[in-house]
Each structure stands twice: as structure tokens, then as C-alpha cells.
N, C-alpha and C positions, 0 to 999 in steps of 0.2 A: 504494500498499500505507500501511497507517497505520503512524505513526511515534512515536505515545506512547499511554499506557495510555487517555486520553480521545478519543482516536479510535478504539481498538480497540473501545470501548464503543459509540461511534457507529455503526463499522463494522457492529458485531454487531447492534445495535438494528434499524438498515435490513435486515440480512439477513432476520433473526428475523420483522419484521414482513409483507415477500412472502413469505417461506416458509410462515409458518405458514397466511396466507389462501389460499395456493393448494395446501396439503396439505388443508385444509378442505374444499374447494371440490372438489379429486379425491377424496376419501374419501366425501362427501357423494353428489356428483354422479356420478362417474366408477365407483366400485367399488360402491357401495350404491345409488344412484341407482334403478335398475329394482326393485329389492329393497323400498325404500322404497314407492314407487308401487303395486307391486302386493299389498302388503300392507293398506294403507289405499286402493286403489280411488280412485285419483287420477290426474290426466294431468300433474303436476307435482311436482317434488321438496318444495318450499317447502311447497306445500298437504299433501303428506303429513308432512311433519315437522310443521306447525301443528298438523295433525288428533291425530296420537299426542302432542301435548302437549311436545314439544322433541325434544333428540338425548339418545340412551340414553346415560349415563354413570355410571359408579359406583352403579349399582343404580336410577336415578332417572333422569327425564326433564328434560333442562333447555334453555334455549335455547340458541342460537347462539351468540350472543356470551359466553355462560360457556364453552364448548368453545374459542371464538378466545382467550379470556384465560386460559384453565388452559393451555394449548399455548403461550400466549406465553412465561407463567411459566418452564414446565419448560424449554423451547428455549434460551431466552435465559440460563437460568442454566448450563444443560448447555454452549453456544455458548463464554461466558464462560471457564468452568472449565477445559472440556477440550476443546471443538471448537477454536478458535481456536490455543492454544498449543501442543496436541500434533500438529495437522495442519501448522503452521510447523516444528517438529521433525523430523517424520517425512519432509518435503518437503526440509528440509537436509540429511537423513542421504544423499539420493541427488543432488541439485541442489546446485549452488554459486549462489546469487544474484549474485555478484561476475562470476560467468564467464559463466554459462547465459542466455540469451535470457529476459528477463522475462513472457513470455507463455508460455513453458514452466514457468516456476518457478511460476505464479500457477495454472495447470492444473494441478500437482501437489499445490499446497494444497487445490485445490477437489476433485480426488480423495479425498486423504487426508480432507477434512472430511466429505465424502459416507460415506465408509468407516467414519467412528467415529461419526456423529450418528445415520444411518440407523438399524442395530442398536440405538443406546441409545433413540431416540425411539420405535422400533416396540415398544421392550419396555414401555416406559412408557404406550404406547399400548393394549398388549395387557392391562395391568393396567385401566386406564381404562375399558375398554369391554368388560372380560369380562363374558358374563352370568351374574352372580352369583344370578340367578332359579332357575338351574338346578342351584346347588350348585357347590363351587369343587373344582377339581382340578389338581395342577401340571402335569401331562403335558398337560391341554388348555390351560394356560396357555403353556408352552413350544410347542405345536402352533400355537397363535394368532399366538405373537411370529414363529414361523419364516413363516407365511403371510403377516404382514403385511411382513417384511423383504422376502419376493420380491415383494410388489405394490407396495411404497414406492421399493425401491433404484433399477430402472430411470427411474421418474420422477422422484427424487432426482438422480440422475446426468445425466439429459439437460437436465431444468431449470434446476439449479445451472450445468452447463458452458456450457450456451448461452444461457440467458435471464436467471435471477436475478443470478448473481456480475457481467455484462457490464452490466446495468442498475445493479447496487448501486454499484459502482465509477464508473460514470458519475457518477452521485448524488455519490458521496463528492469526486469531485474537482470538481465543482460546489460545493459547499461548504466546501470546504477548499483552492479553486485559490488563494488568497494563499499559503499555508503551503507550499503543495508549490512554487510558484513560487521563493518565498524557498530554499527547500530546494535545488532545484535548481540556482539561480544561486550557492548556495553550494558546493556539490558540484564545478560547473564551474571555480569558483575555486580551491578548493581542489587540483582535479586539474591547474591550469595552474601552480599554485604547487610542486606535487609533481614536476612534469616538466621543469621551469625547469632548476633546479640540475642535473638529468641530462643536459640539452641542454649546459649552459654546461660541465660535466664533459668531456662527450664532446669539446667543441670543442676545451678545453684539450689533452685528450690527442690530439687530430688535429694540434694545433699543436705539441705536443712531438716527438711521431714525424716530422714533417715538419723539426723543426731538427736532430732524430739523423739524418734522411737527408743533409740538406744538409751537415753536420758532416762523413760520412762520405765524402761527394764531395770537399770540399776535401781531406781526409787524403786520398784516393786520386788528388789530381791533385797535391799535393805529391811524393807517392812518385814520380809519373811524372816530374815534372819536374828530380827528385835522380837 
């Protein structure tokens, strides 16, 4: 897990890079691929996009890389401002990172992040890809938003939980392995220092109890002799 603001920014950067490319592929190929090929009379999605002059966004057709850049900026800002801090707070309300297993706590953070980011990014997508050529209607916008949430949420949940987050955490550990190792050693040293006095106090308590027992036995023997 990230420990400082710089590490959080790097973690969010890696997450958004992988997530945005996955969503663009999912949207263009899985959700709209058949429609694009049918409308343009091609046998591949890329050919259909090239033939129509790009991907429709904000009333015009733009190249795919523009879609990736725009969604990356929006997703990164949302992740840093809302997704990462709010998901951690929500997970802490249910689980205690000091008591619960790290896998359980990290899974709770992932679920909370998906629950926050999926509706937010789907709403932005509904605005970006709204068919403005047919006129604007708020009811249609909300309907498109609900449709996108229903399409994106299962994909977001399973890819984040089983693919994207495990991959990002592995990359993060490789990038910051020295810092993680030093922190683990420091935490282990602090744990030993915190437990050592308790062990010594416990040993002293046991010794005092044994002294009291021996004193009581000697007093009992003296009473018997007298």
C-alpha cells in the first residue's frame, strides 16, 4: 500500500493508465464493435473507426489517442481527488487495517473505489459521447448514464479485483521495493521494542508472585514449628 503522497500519486498514475486503455478497448471493441463494423461496412473495428474519421466525442470525430488522453486526465483527477482517499475512508469504516488481513482490507478498498469511480466516470462518458447532433435532453443524458453504469460496473469490478489491481500492486512493489523493505524492517524493530518491555514486566510480575508464594510457605512452616 502507498505510504506517502508521492507514492499515492504514482499508484494512481499506474492504475489509471491500465484502466483507461482497458476501458477504451472494452467500449470500442466489446460494446460498440459490432455496431461500428455494421454501420461502416468493414470487417474490423479499426477499419470502421478510420473510415468514419475517428471516434465520436463532444459532437465531433477525434482520433483514438485523443479519447485516451481525455479519459486519462479526467480519471486521474477523479482518482486522486475522490477515488483513492474516499475509498480508504469507506474501507476503514468497516475493516481495521491493523486487525484484519491485508487481502481483506485491500479488497474492500477496491470495491469502494469501483463503487465511486464507475458511476462518476460513466456520467462523464455520458456527457462526452452524448449524441448532440440529435439535440440535447436531460432525460436522455440520465438514461445514457444509467446504461453506461450497467455496462461498465461488471467489467470494472472483475477487472479491478482480479487483474488490474493485482498487476498494479506487483509493479508498485517492484518500483518501491527498497522503501517497502526498509519500512517492514522498521515496523518489525518497533514491534520488538514495544513487546520487549511487556515481556520484562511480565517476568518481574511472575518473580514477585513466586517470592510472595515462598514467603507464605516460610511463614506457614514457622507457624507449624511453633
